[in-house]
Backbone as a printed PyTorch tensor [residue, N CA C, xyz], in Angstrom:
tensor([[[  2.1870,  -2.6560,   9.5300],
         [  3.1830,  -3.6880,   9.2710],
         [  2.5180,  -5.0440,   9.1870]],

        [[  3.2160,  -5.9900,   8.5600],
         [  2.7250,  -7.3510,   8.5320],
         [  2.9240,  -7.9840,   9.9000]],

        [[  2.4460,  -9.2070,  10.0500],
         [  2.6500,  -9.9220,  11.2900],
         [  4.1190, -10.2760,  11.4160]],

        [[  4.4740, -11.0110,  12.4810],
         [  5.8820, -11.2910,  12.7480],
         [  6.5450, -12.0950,  11.6340]],

        [[  5.7730, -12.9130,  10.9130],
         [  6.3850, -13.6460,   9.8140],
         [  6.6670, -12.6850,   8.6670]],

        [[  7.7400, -12.8810,   7.9180],
         [  8.0300, -12.0040,   6.7840],
         [  7.0160, -12.2340,   5.6690]],

        [[  6.6680, -11.2090,   4.9180],
         [  5.7080, -11.3750,   3.8200],
         [  6.3150, -12.1900,   2.6870]],

        [[  5.4650, -12.8880,   1.9610],
         [  5.9240, -13.6060,   0.7720],
         [  6.1680, -12.5920,  -0.3430]],

        [[  6.8010, -13.0270,  -1.4140],
         [  7.0510, -12.1180,  -2.5390],
         [  5.7390, -11.6280,  -3.1330]],

        [[  4.7640, -12.5360,  -3.2660],
         [  3.4640, -12.1320,  -3.8160],
         [  2.7940, -11.0890,  -2.9190]],

        [[  2.9040, -11.2510,  -1.6120],
         [  2.3160, -10.2820,  -0.6880],
         [  3.0460,  -8.9450,  -0.7710]],

        [[  4.3610,  -8.9880,  -0.9490],
         [  5.1220,  -7.7400,  -1.0970],
         [  4.7060,  -6.9980,  -2.3640]],

        [[  4.4290,  -7.7340,  -3.4240],
         [  4.0040,  -7.1070,  -4.6750],
         [  2.6510,  -6.4220,  -4.4800]],

        [[  1.7050,  -7.1390,  -3.8590],
         [  0.3730,  -6.5670,  -3.6270],
         [  0.4680,  -5.3190,  -2.7530]],

        [[  1.2030,  -5.4290,  -1.6440],
         [  1.3400,  -4.2930,  -0.7250],
         [  2.0640,  -3.1330,  -1.3900]],

        [[  3.1610,  -3.4350,  -2.0830],
         [  3.9590,  -2.3820,  -2.7080],
         [  3.2080,  -1.6150,  -3.7740]],

        [[  2.5010,  -2.3240,  -4.6340],
         [  1.7530,  -1.6480,  -5.6910],
         [  0.6230,  -0.8140,  -5.1070]],

        [[ -0.0360,  -1.3310,  -4.0550],
         [ -1.0940,  -0.5600,  -3.3930],
         [ -0.5080,   0.6860,  -2.7340]],

        [[  0.6280,   0.5290,  -2.0790],
         [  1.2620,   1.6660,  -1.4050],
         [  1.7150,   2.7310,  -2.3890]],

        [[  2.1580,   2.3150,  -3.5590],
         [  2.5690,   3.2890,  -4.5740],
         [  1.3890,   4.1190,  -5.0600]],

        [[  0.1960,   3.5350,  -5.0230],
         [ -1.0050,   4.2890,  -5.4130],
         [ -1.4740,   5.2140,  -4.2950]],

        [[ -1.2510,   4.7930,  -3.0520],
         [ -1.8090,   5.5190,  -1.9030],
         [ -0.8600,   6.5650,  -1.3360]],

        [[  0.4120,   6.2500,  -1.2670],
         [  1.3850,   7.1450,  -0.6280],
         [  1.4660,   8.4830,  -1.3520]],

        [[  1.6460,   9.5390,  -0.5800],
         [  1.8150,  10.8610,  -1.1760],
         [  3.2540,  11.0260,  -1.6530]],

        [[  3.4660,  11.9990,  -2.5100],
         [  4.8280,  12.2840,  -2.9810],
         [  5.7360,  12.6340,  -1.8110]],

        [[  5.1680,  13.3390,  -0.8270],
         [  5.9590,  13.7380,   0.3370],
         [  6.3910,  12.5150,   1.1530]],

        [[  5.4930,  11.5410,   1.3090],
         [  5.8300,  10.3370,   2.0600],
         [  6.9510,   9.5570,   1.3770]],

        [[  6.8610,   9.4180,   0.0770],
         [  7.8840,   8.6830,  -0.6680],
         [  9.2250,   9.4070,  -0.5920]],

        [[  9.1680,  10.7200,  -0.7100],
         [ 10.4020,  11.5130,  -0.6700],
         [ 11.0630,  11.4200,   0.7010]],

        [[ 10.2530,  11.5040,   1.7590],
         [ 10.7910,  11.4670,   3.1190],
         [ 11.3610,  10.0950,   3.4600]],

        [[ 10.6860,   9.0400,   3.0420],
         [ 11.1060,   7.6820,   3.3980],
         [ 12.2730,   7.1740,   2.5690]],

        [[ 12.2820,   7.5250,   1.2650],
         [ 13.2870,   6.9370,   0.3770],
         [ 14.1210,   7.9500,  -0.3840]],

        [[ 13.7750,   9.2170,  -0.2270],
         [ 14.4410,  10.2860,  -0.9740],
         [ 14.3470,  10.0360,  -2.4820]],

        [[ 13.1790,   9.5680,  -2.9040],
         [ 12.9110,   9.2990,  -4.3110],
         [ 11.5690,   9.8980,  -4.6930]],

        [[ 11.4430,  10.3370,  -5.9570],
         [ 10.1280,  10.7580,  -6.4170],
         [  9.3280,   9.5100,  -6.7590]],

        [[  8.0850,   9.6840,  -7.1880],
         [  7.2150,   8.5340,  -7.4200],
         [  7.7710,   7.6170,  -8.5100]],

        [[  8.2970,   8.2090,  -9.5590],
         [  8.8610,   7.4030, -10.6360],
         [ 10.0660,   6.6000, -10.1700]],

        [[ 10.9310,   7.2490,  -9.3870],
         [ 12.1160,   6.5640,  -8.8850],
         [ 11.7630,   5.4660,  -7.8970]],

        [[ 10.7670,   5.7200,  -7.0440],
         [ 10.3430,   4.7190,  -6.0710],
         [  9.7270,   3.5080,  -6.7620]],

        [[  8.9150,   3.7750,  -7.7860],
         [  8.2840,   2.6870,  -8.5370],
         [  9.3200,   1.8190,  -9.2180]],

        [[ 10.2830,   2.4720,  -9.8620],
         [ 11.3360,   1.7360, -10.5670],
         [ 12.1770,   0.9080,  -9.5960]],

        [[ 12.5800,   1.5160,  -8.4790],
         [ 13.4210,   0.8130,  -7.5010],
         [ 12.6780,  -0.3800,  -6.9050]],

        [[ 11.3970,  -0.1950,  -6.6140],
         [ 10.6220,  -1.2910,  -6.0230],
         [ 10.4710,  -2.4470,  -7.0040]],

        [[ 10.0690,  -2.1530,  -8.2240],
         [  9.8160,  -3.2210,  -9.1930],
         [ 11.1020,  -3.9450,  -9.5930]],

        [[ 12.1730,  -3.2160,  -9.7220],
         [ 13.4500,  -3.8650, -10.0230],
         [ 13.9090,  -4.7140,  -8.8420]],

        [[ 13.6770,  -4.2070,  -7.6240],
         [ 14.0540,  -4.9650,  -6.4380],
         [ 13.2690,  -6.2640,  -6.3210]],

        [[ 11.9600,  -6.1980,  -6.6420],
         [ 11.1290,  -7.4000,  -6.6080],
         [ 11.6010,  -8.4020,  -7.6560]],

        [[ 11.9100,  -7.9200,  -8.8460],
         [ 12.3740,  -8.8130,  -9.9150],
         [ 13.6680,  -9.5080,  -9.5090]],

        [[ 14.5840,  -8.7620,  -8.8960],
         [ 15.8410,  -9.3580,  -8.4350],
         [ 15.5960, -10.3540,  -7.3020]],

        [[ 14.6670, -10.0300,  -6.4160],
         [ 14.3390, -10.9360,  -5.3090],
         [ 13.8300, -12.2660,  -5.8550]],

        [[ 12.9820, -12.2040,  -6.8700],
         [ 12.4460, -13.4210,  -7.4750],
         [ 13.5640, -14.2610,  -8.1010]],

        [[ 14.5680, -13.5880,  -8.6320],
         [ 15.6810, -14.3100,  -9.2880],
         [ 16.7640, -14.6930,  -8.2960]],

        [[ 16.6230, -14.2380,  -7.0520],
         [ 17.6330, -14.5450,  -6.0420],
         [ 18.9000, -13.7340,  -6.1840]],

        [[ 18.8050, -12.5630,  -6.7950],
         [ 19.9640, -11.7020,  -7.0110],
         [ 20.0480, -10.6530,  -5.9170]],

        [[ 21.2380, -10.1540,  -5.6240],
         [ 21.3790,  -9.1110,  -4.5920],
         [ 20.7720,  -7.7880,  -5.0540]],

        [[ 20.2260,  -7.0510,  -4.1100],
         [ 19.5960,  -5.7630,  -4.4080],
         [ 20.5460,  -4.6210,  -4.0900]],

        [[ 20.4110,  -3.5380,  -4.8260],
         [ 21.1510,  -2.3300,  -4.4810],
         [ 20.5380,  -1.7500,  -3.2150]],

        [[ 21.2510,  -0.8280,  -2.5760],
         [ 20.7230,  -0.2100,  -1.3560],
         [ 19.3990,   0.4910,  -1.6210]],

        [[ 19.3050,   1.1740,  -2.7510],
         [ 18.0730,   1.8880,  -3.0980],
         [ 16.9210,   0.9130,  -3.3160]],

        [[ 17.1830,  -0.1770,  -4.0030],
         [ 16.1440,  -1.1770,  -4.2540],
         [ 15.7100,  -1.8740,  -2.9670]],

        [[ 16.6830,  -2.1950,  -2.1180],
         [ 16.3790,  -2.8560,  -0.8560],
         [ 15.5150,  -1.9570,   0.0280]],

        [[ 15.8390,  -0.6730,   0.0560],
         [ 15.0650,   0.2720,   0.8600],
         [ 13.6470,   0.3980,   0.3310]],

        [[ 13.5000,   0.4200,  -0.9950],
         [ 12.1750,   0.5340,  -1.6070],
         [ 11.3300,  -0.6940,  -1.3250]],

        [[ 11.9450,  -1.8790,  -1.4360],
         [ 11.2030,  -3.1220,  -1.1850],
         [ 10.7830,  -3.2020,   0.2750]],

        [[ 11.6790,  -2.8210,   1.1790],
         [ 11.3510,  -2.8910,   2.6060],
         [ 10.2750,  -1.8720,   2.9890]],

        [[ 10.3830,  -0.6760,   2.4670],
         [  9.4210,   0.3630,   2.8350],
         [  8.0510,   0.1040,   2.2020]],

        [[  8.0170,  -0.2640,   0.9430],
         [  6.7490,  -0.4250,   0.2410],
         [  6.1520,  -1.8230,   0.3590]],

        [[  7.0100,  -2.8230,   0.4600],
         [  6.5150,  -4.1920,   0.4390],
         [  6.3020,  -4.8310,   1.7850]],

        [[  6.7620,  -4.1890,   2.8610],
         [  6.6750,  -4.7940,   4.1890],
         [  5.6970,  -4.0820,   5.1140]],

        [[  4.8500,  -3.2220,   4.5780],
         [  3.9160,  -2.4590,   5.4120],
         [  2.7250,  -2.0450,   4.5630]],

        [[  1.7390,  -1.4950,   5.2320],
         [  0.6060,  -0.8870,   4.5340],
         [  0.5960,   0.5910,   4.8650]],

        [[  0.4920,   1.4130,   3.8530],
         [  0.4160,   2.8580,   4.0330],
         [ -1.0550,   3.2510,   3.9140]],

        [[ -1.5670,   3.9300,   4.9340],
         [ -2.9760,   4.3130,   4.9490],
         [ -3.0940,   5.8340,   4.9140]],

        [[ -4.1400,   6.3010,   4.2780],
         [ -4.4530,   7.7250,   4.2750],
         [ -5.8540,   7.9100,   4.8390]],

        [[ -6.0710,   8.9420,   5.6550],
         [ -7.4240,   9.1950,   6.1650],
         [ -8.4030,   9.4380,   5.0160]],

        [[ -9.6260,   8.9520,   5.1790],
         [-10.6470,   9.1930,   4.1550],
         [-11.0450,  10.6650,   4.1220]],

        [[-10.9970,  11.3030,   5.2940],
         [-11.4010,  12.7060,   5.4010],
         [-10.4130,  13.4690,   6.2630]],

        [[-10.1380,  14.6950,   5.8580],
         [ -9.2810,  15.6020,   6.6330],
         [-10.0640,  16.8740,   6.9310]],

        [[ -9.8370,  17.4170,   8.1140],
         [-10.6590,  18.5480,   8.5560],
         [-10.5800,  19.7470,   7.6210]],

        [[ -9.3990,  20.1000,   7.1660],
         [ -9.2780,  21.3060,   6.3440],
         [ -9.9550,  21.1350,   4.9850]],

        [[ -9.9220,  19.9060,   4.4400],
         [-10.5800,  19.6690,   3.1580],
         [-12.0960,  19.7040,   3.2960]],

        [[-12.6120,  19.1240,   4.3890],
         [-14.0570,  19.1640,   4.6230],
         [-14.5460,  20.5940,   4.8290]],

        [[-13.7740,  21.3760,   5.5840],
         [-14.1920,  22.7500,   5.8550],
         [-14.1510,  23.5800,   4.5670]],

        [[-13.1040,  23.3990,   3.7760],
         [-13.0100,  24.1440,   2.5150],
         [-14.1590,  23.7850,   1.5840]],

        [[-14.5470,  22.4940,   1.5730],
         [-15.6750,  22.0690,   0.7390],
         [-16.9770,  22.6640,   1.2570]],

        [[-17.1290,  22.7300,   2.5840],
         [-18.3210,  23.3380,   3.1730],
         [-18.4220,  24.8050,   2.7860]],

        [[-17.3090,  25.5270,   2.8810],
         [-17.2980,  26.9420,   2.5080],
         [-17.6630,  27.1080,   1.0350]],

        [[-17.1110,  26.2490,   0.1900],
         [-17.4060,  26.3420,  -1.2440],
         [-18.8920,  26.1240,  -1.5130]],

        [[-19.4720,  25.1140,  -0.8360],
         [-20.8940,  24.8260,  -1.0320],
         [-21.7650,  25.9780,  -0.5430]],

        [[-21.4070,  26.5420,   0.5960],
         [-22.1660,  27.6720,   1.1310],
         [-22.0610,  28.8870,   0.2260]],

        [[-20.8660,  29.0870,  -0.3320],
         [-20.6770,  30.2080,  -1.2490],
         [-21.4730,  29.9930,  -2.5410]],

        [[-21.4340,  28.7510,  -3.0630],
         [-22.1780,  28.4560,  -4.2940],
         [-23.6800,  28.6420,  -4.0990]],

        [[-24.1700,  28.3010,  -2.9160],
         [-25.5940,  28.4570,  -2.6270],
         [-25.9670,  29.8460,  -2.1400]],

        [[-24.9800,  30.7270,  -2.0770],
         [-25.1720,  32.1060,  -1.6420],
         [-25.6580,  32.2030,  -0.2030]],

        [[-25.2810,  31.2000,   0.6070],
         [-25.5840,  31.2410,   2.0310],
         [-24.4660,  31.9360,   2.8090]],

        [[-23.3260,  32.0890,   2.1740],
         [-22.1750,  32.7170,   2.8090],
         [-21.5600,  33.7030,   1.8260]],

        [[-21.4400,  34.9430,   2.2470],
         [-20.8690,  35.9670,   1.3910],
         [-19.3510,  35.9860,   1.5440]],

        [[-18.6780,  36.4380,   0.5100],
         [-17.2270,  36.4430,   0.5080],
         [-16.6620,  37.2300,   1.6930]],

        [[-17.3000,  38.3180,   2.0400],
         [-16.7930,  39.1430,   3.1350],
         [-16.9560,  38.4660,   4.4990]],

        [[-17.7740,  37.3940,   4.5390],
         [-17.9940,  36.6860,   5.8030],
         [-17.1330,  35.4380,   5.9410]],

        [[-16.3850,  35.1050,   4.8980],
         [-15.5950,  33.8710,   4.9070],
         [-14.5460,  33.8970,   6.0090]],

        [[-13.8670,  35.0320,   6.1690],
         [-12.8050,  35.1330,   7.1810],
         [-13.3680,  34.9050,   8.5840]],

        [[-14.5350,  35.4620,   8.8660],
         [-15.1430,  35.2740,  10.1740],
         [-15.5980,  33.8350,  10.3750]],

        [[-16.1490,  33.2430,   9.3140],
         [-16.6030,  31.8640,   9.3880],
         [-15.4250,  30.9100,   9.5980]],

        [[-14.2760,  31.3300,   9.1270],
         [-13.0710,  30.4990,   9.2400],
         [-12.7070,  30.2130,  10.6970]],

        [[-13.1580,  31.0740,  11.5970],
         [-12.8610,  30.8800,  13.0140],
         [-13.5810,  29.6690,  13.6020]],

        [[-14.5420,  29.1330,  12.8410],
         [-15.2940,  27.9750,  13.3190],
         [-14.6410,  26.6490,  12.9310]],

        [[-13.5020,  26.6950,  12.2570],
         [-12.8490,  25.4670,  11.7910],
         [-12.6290,  24.4540,  12.9150]],

        [[-11.9760,  24.9040,  13.9780],
         [-11.6360,  23.9850,  15.0670],
         [-12.8900,  23.4360,  15.7370]],

        [[-13.8760,  24.3090,  15.9450],
         [-15.1130,  23.8570,  16.5880],
         [-15.7980,  22.7810,  15.7580]],

        [[-15.9050,  22.9950,  14.4510],
         [-16.5740,  22.0240,  13.5890],
         [-15.8220,  20.6950,  13.5670]],

        [[-14.4970,  20.7600,  13.5370],
         [-13.7010,  19.5280,  13.5310],
         [-13.9280,  18.7310,  14.8100]],

        [[-13.9410,  19.4140,  15.9500],
         [-14.1750,  18.7220,  17.2250],
         [-15.6080,  18.2080,  17.3110]],

        [[-16.5400,  18.9360,  16.7440],
         [-17.9320,  18.4920,  16.7550],
         [-18.0880,  17.2200,  15.9100]],

        [[-17.4030,  17.1560,  14.7850],
         [-17.4400,  15.9530,  13.9430],
         [-16.8670,  14.7620,  14.7090]],

        [[-15.7630,  14.9880,  15.4270],
         [-15.1640,  13.9120,  16.2290],
         [-16.1610,  13.4060,  17.2700]],

        [[-16.8220,  14.3350,  17.9750],
         [-17.7850,  13.9520,  19.0070],
         [-18.9660,  13.1800,  18.4090]],

        [[-19.4080,  13.5740,  17.2160],
         [-20.5390,  12.9080,  16.5750],
         [-20.1730,  11.5080,  16.0780]],

        [[-18.9700,  11.3550,  15.5140],
         [-18.5670,  10.0660,  14.9520],
         [-18.1480,   9.0630,  16.0140]],

        [[-17.6510,   9.5570,  17.1450],
         [-17.1530,   8.6710,  18.1950],
         [-18.2480,   7.7210,  18.6910]],

        [[-17.9590,   6.4290,  18.6500],
         [-18.9120,   5.4330,  19.1190],
         [-19.8830,   4.9290,  18.0710]],

        [[-19.8350,   5.5170,  16.8820],
         [-20.7370,   5.0890,  15.8010],
         [-20.2560,   3.7480,  15.2290]],

        [[-21.1830,   2.8650,  14.9370],
         [-20.8710,   1.5960,  14.2950],
         [-21.2410,   1.6760,  12.8210]],

        [[-20.3080,   1.2950,  11.9520],
         [-20.6010,   1.2680,  10.5250],
         [-20.5490,  -0.1770,  10.0360]],

        [[-21.3600,  -0.4890,   9.0540],
         [-21.4320,  -1.8440,   8.5170],
         [-20.5970,  -1.9140,   7.2450]],

        [[-19.6210,  -2.8250,   7.2260],
         [-18.7520,  -2.9990,   6.0780],
         [-19.4470,  -3.8430,   5.0040]],

        [[-18.8060,  -3.9370,   3.8390],
         [-19.3930,  -4.6990,   2.7380],
         [-19.6030,  -6.1650,   3.0830]],

        [[-18.7440,  -6.7080,   3.9640],
         [-18.8740,  -8.1170,   4.3340],
         [-19.8890,  -8.3460,   5.4500]],

        [[-20.5560,  -7.2720,   5.8950],
         [-21.5630,  -7.3940,   6.9310],
         [-21.0470,  -7.1770,   8.3360]],

        [[-19.7320,  -7.1410,   8.5100],
         [-19.1510,  -6.9240,   9.8340],
         [-19.3200,  -5.4690,  10.2600]],

        [[-19.5000,  -5.2630,  11.5690],
         [-19.6220,  -3.9170,  12.1120],
         [-18.2770,  -3.4430,  12.6430]],

        [[-17.9770,  -2.1850,  12.3930],
         [-16.7400,  -1.5790,  12.8690],
         [-17.0840,  -0.3330,  13.6620]],

        [[-16.5540,  -0.2280,  14.8750],
         [-16.8340,   0.9300,  15.7120],
         [-15.8060,   2.0330,  15.4730]],

        [[-16.2870,   3.2560,  15.3760],
         [-15.4160,   4.4230,  15.2310],
         [-15.0700,   4.9490,  16.6250]],

        [[-13.7940,   5.2290,  16.8450],
         [-13.3390,   5.6700,  18.1610],
         [-12.4520,   6.9050,  18.0160]],

        [[-12.7470,   7.9410,  18.7880],
         [-11.9240,   9.1510,  18.7940],
         [-10.5790,   8.8550,  19.4550]],

        [[ -9.5140,   9.2890,  18.8010],
         [ -8.1690,   9.0850,  19.3360],
         [ -7.2640,  10.1940,  18.8270]],

        [[ -6.0280,  10.1700,  19.3100],
         [ -5.0210,  11.0820,  18.7420],
         [ -3.8160,  10.2570,  18.3200]],

        [[ -3.0690,  10.7830,  17.3650],
         [ -1.8800,  10.0840,  16.8960],
         [ -0.8300,  10.0690,  17.9950]],

        [[  0.0290,   9.0670,  17.9890],
         [  0.9920,   8.8970,  19.0680],
         [  2.0720,   9.9660,  19.0580]],

        [[  2.6190,  10.2400,  17.8970],
         [  3.7740,  11.1360,  17.8380],
         [  3.3620,  12.5990,  17.8700]],

        [[  2.5140,  13.0090,  16.9260],
         [  2.1350,  14.4230,  16.8480],
         [  0.9480,  14.7540,  17.7440]],

        [[  0.2600,  13.7010,  18.2360],
         [ -0.9020,  13.8640,  19.1140],
         [ -2.0080,  14.6880,  18.4530]],

        [[ -2.2360,  14.4190,  17.1600],
         [ -3.2870,  15.0970,  16.4180],
         [ -4.5890,  14.3050,  16.5290]],

        [[ -5.6660,  15.0210,  16.7700],
         [ -6.9700,  14.3910,  16.9910],
         [ -7.5910,  13.8560,  15.7130]],

        [[ -8.4200,  12.8120,  15.8820],
         [ -9.1440,  12.2490,  14.7590],
         [-10.0440,  11.1250,  15.2300]],

        [[-10.5780,  10.3810,  14.2650],
         [-11.4430,   9.2360,  14.5490],
         [-10.8640,   8.0320,  13.8190]],

        [[-10.6600,   6.9450,  14.5830],
         [-10.0390,   5.7520,  14.0150],
         [-11.0380,   4.6040,  13.8850]],

        [[-10.6740,   3.6630,  13.0310],
         [-11.4290,   2.4310,  12.8780],
         [-10.4390,   1.2970,  12.6520]],

        [[-10.8480,   0.0670,  12.9330],
         [ -9.9900,  -1.0950,  12.7390],
         [-10.3920,  -1.7900,  11.4420]],

        [[ -9.4560,  -1.8700,  10.5090],
         [ -9.6870,  -2.5690,   9.2430],
         [ -8.9880,  -3.9170,   9.2910]],

        [[ -9.6370,  -4.9370,   8.7610],
         [ -9.0510,  -6.2690,   8.7030],
         [ -8.7680,  -6.6290,   7.2500]],

        [[ -7.5370,  -7.0230,   6.9900],
         [ -7.1290,  -7.4650,   5.6500],
         [ -7.0120,  -8.9780,   5.6850]],

        [[ -7.8680,  -9.6560,   4.9220],
         [ -7.8680, -11.1170,   4.9690],
         [ -7.5780, -11.7590,   3.6200]],

        [[ -6.9410, -10.9970,   2.7170],
         [ -6.6180, -11.5530,   1.4140],
         [ -5.3960, -12.4640,   1.4360]],

        [[ -4.6610, -12.4470,   2.5580],
         [ -3.4270, -13.2170,   2.6270],
         [ -3.6070, -14.4820,   3.4600]],

        [[ -2.5340, -15.2630,   3.5320],
         [ -2.5930, -16.5400,   4.2500],
         [ -3.0030, -16.3350,   5.7080]],

        [[ -2.5260, -15.2560,   6.3130],
         [ -2.8700, -14.9530,   7.6970],
         [ -3.4460, -13.5420,   7.7670]],

        [[ -4.7580, -13.4140,   8.0080],
         [ -5.3710, -12.0880,   8.0770],
         [ -4.7490, -11.2470,   9.1900]],

        [[ -4.7530,  -9.9290,   9.0130],
         [ -4.2740,  -9.0330,  10.0580],
         [ -5.1370,  -7.7870,  10.1040]],

        [[ -5.1040,  -7.1250,  11.2440],
         [ -5.9130,  -5.9310,  11.4390],
         [ -5.0160,  -4.7120,  11.6070]],

        [[ -5.5310,  -3.5720,  11.2170],
         [ -4.7810,  -2.3250,  11.3000],
         [ -5.7290,  -1.2140,  11.7240]],

        [[ -5.3300,  -0.4480,  12.7350],
         [ -6.1130,   0.6950,  13.1920],
         [ -5.7100,   1.9160,  12.3790]],

        [[ -6.6810,   2.5100,  11.6890],
         [ -6.3700,   3.6310,  10.7950],
         [ -7.3250,   4.7880,  11.0610]],

        [[ -6.8890,   5.9750,  10.6810],
         [ -7.7290,   7.1610,  10.8130],
         [ -8.7320,   7.2210,   9.6670]],

        [[-10.0060,   7.3520,  10.0170],
         [-11.0380,   7.6420,   9.0300],
         [-11.1360,   9.1510,   8.8430]],

        [[-11.0690,   9.8660,   9.9560],
         [-11.1160,  11.3330,   9.9530],
         [ -9.9210,  11.8360,  10.7450]],

        [[ -9.1690,  12.7480,  10.1490],
         [ -7.9480,  13.2350,  10.7950],
         [ -7.9400,  14.7550,  10.7820]],

        [[ -7.4210,  15.3450,  11.8440],
         [ -7.3970,  16.8030,  11.9490],
         [ -5.9720,  17.3010,  12.2160]],

        [[ -5.8500,  18.6020,  12.1970],
         [ -4.5840,  19.2240,  12.5540],
         [ -4.6100,  19.7770,  13.9720]],

        [[ -5.5840,  19.3320,  14.7640],
         [ -5.7530,  19.8300,  16.1280],
         [ -4.9910,  18.9490,  17.1150]],

        [[ -4.1680,  19.5720,  17.9460],
         [ -3.4220,  18.7980,  18.9330],
         [ -4.3060,  18.4930,  20.1450]],

        [[ -4.1730,  17.2750,  20.6390],
         [ -4.9930,  16.8420,  21.7710],
         [ -4.7390,  17.6960,  23.0120]],

        [[ -3.4980,  18.0710,  23.2500],
         [ -3.1600,  18.8320,  24.4580],
         [ -3.8150,  20.2130,  24.4720]],

        [[ -4.0360,  20.7720,  23.2950],
         [ -4.6200,  22.1130,  23.2090],
         [ -6.1390,  22.0870,  23.1520]],

        [[ -6.7070,  21.0050,  22.6190],
         [ -8.1440,  21.0070,  22.3380],
         [ -8.9490,  19.9870,  23.1460]],

        [[ -8.3260,  19.3130,  24.1030],
         [ -9.0470,  18.3320,  24.9220],
         [ -9.0160,  18.6970,  26.4000]],

        [[-10.0660,  18.3240,  27.1010],
         [-10.1190,  18.4780,  28.5450],
         [ -9.0350,  17.6000,  29.1780]],

        [[ -8.2720,  18.1210,  30.1390],
         [ -7.2050,  17.3180,  30.7740],
         [ -7.7080,  16.0010,  31.3570]],

        [[ -8.9210,  15.9960,  31.8990],
         [ -9.4690,  14.7550,  32.4560],
         [ -9.6740,  13.7070,  31.3680]],

        [[-10.0460,  14.1560,  30.1670],
         [-10.2160,  13.2240,  29.0470],
         [ -8.8630,  12.6690,  28.6110]],

        [[ -7.8650,  13.5200,  28.5820],
         [ -6.5220,  13.0840,  28.1910],
         [ -5.9350,  12.0900,  29.1790]],

        [[ -6.3620,  12.1770,  30.4190],
         [ -5.8400,  11.2780,  31.4450],
         [ -6.3740,   9.8530,  31.2890]],

        [[ -7.4600,   9.7090,  30.5380],
         [ -8.0450,   8.3820,  30.3160],
         [ -7.2130,   7.6170,  29.2930]],

        [[ -6.9760,   6.3270,  29.5580],
         [ -6.2040,   5.5020,  28.6270],
         [ -6.9690,   5.2390,  27.3410]],

        [[ -8.2810,   5.1130,  27.4420],
         [ -9.1170,   4.8710,  26.2700],
         [-10.3940,   5.6830,  26.3810]],

        [[-10.8650,   6.1950,  25.2440],
         [-12.1160,   6.9480,  25.2210],
         [-13.2780,   6.0790,  24.7610]],

        [[-13.0140,   4.8190,  24.4890],
         [-14.0480,   3.9150,  24.0110],
         [-15.1310,   3.7630,  25.0660]],

        [[-16.3900,   3.8270,  24.6340],
         [-17.5150,   3.6920,  25.5470],
         [-17.9610,   4.9860,  26.1710]],

        [[-17.1920,   6.0530,  25.9880],
         [-17.5550,   7.3540,  26.5540],
         [-18.3070,   8.1860,  25.5080]],

        [[-19.1960,   9.0270,  25.9740],
         [-19.8710,   9.9830,  25.1010],
         [-19.1000,  11.2980,  25.1560]],

        [[-18.8160,  11.8620,  24.0050],
         [-18.0150,  13.0840,  23.9440],
         [-18.8590,  14.2770,  23.5360]],

        [[-18.3950,  15.4460,  23.9410],
         [-19.0490,  16.6990,  23.5750],
         [-18.0020,  17.7840,  23.4220]],

        [[-18.3820,  18.8590,  22.7470],
         [-17.5490,  20.0560,  22.6980],
         [-18.1160,  21.0120,  23.7380]],

        [[-17.3520,  21.2630,  24.7890],
         [-17.8330,  22.0730,  25.9020],
         [-17.9400,  23.5510,  25.5350]],

        [[-18.5620,  24.3030,  26.4310],
         [-18.7250,  25.7460,  26.1940],
         [-17.3910,  26.4600,  26.0750]],

        [[-16.3280,  25.8740,  26.6680],
         [-15.0140,  26.4940,  26.5570],
         [-14.2510,  26.0360,  25.3240]],

        [[-14.9120,  25.2280,  24.4880],
         [-14.3200,  24.7990,  23.2210],
         [-13.5080,  23.5250,  23.3050]],

        [[-13.3760,  22.9380,  24.5080],
         [-12.5830,  21.7240,  24.6560],
         [-13.4150,  20.4740,  24.4120]],

        [[-12.7900,  19.4750,  23.8000],
         [-13.4250,  18.1750,  23.6380],
         [-13.3700,  17.4720,  24.9830]],

        [[-14.5210,  16.9950,  25.4750],
         [-14.5740,  16.4230,  26.8140],
         [-15.5660,  15.2820,  26.8630]],

        [[-15.4560,  14.4700,  27.9280],
         [-16.4200,  13.4030,  28.1490],
         [-17.7140,  14.0050,  28.6640]],

        [[-18.8360,  13.5320,  28.1330],
         [-20.1420,  14.0140,  28.5520],
         [-20.5070,  13.3990,  29.8900]],

        [[-20.7950,  14.2380,  30.8570],
         [-21.1180,  13.7300,  32.2100],
         [-22.5330,  14.1280,  32.5910]]])
């Protein structure tokens, strides 16, 4: 979301057009009950009416509020896509036979947790030279594990920061994390490992 001040019309246009490129069809359908074409039309017509000071229809108002008043982010990497790509590469290189794919599939969760442990605490250098630390976390609602980073958007009058997933998984924290790790409010500064029992835990 934007800061407490309402976005300007120009900022709503920038955010809305970016969100229309990034949002999935499922996200648009769930939020507005519109397909991509309908959402695009409702948003652009709503913006045009806003500029003219005309009242918006309910559909247009919903589109402008959903697309123009927030930023929609998608993870750069998802566990199932990375694993499927790994399997494809191994198959292409003849390192993995078709009859072994099902057995190899059992390593999905382990590899995802291992990636989280490896990325946690890593600092990456952005194009502007600033360093951003990667931190293992889980989503608030579904409690799905992943690795987050803080992005700063400074193209507007007042820059703002947003914590987003760089790597996201379908693994629930309650099932795949050590209870002692879950009890911690923040995992920042801790070294993580995948224990012999398969749980993600703090390295001691």
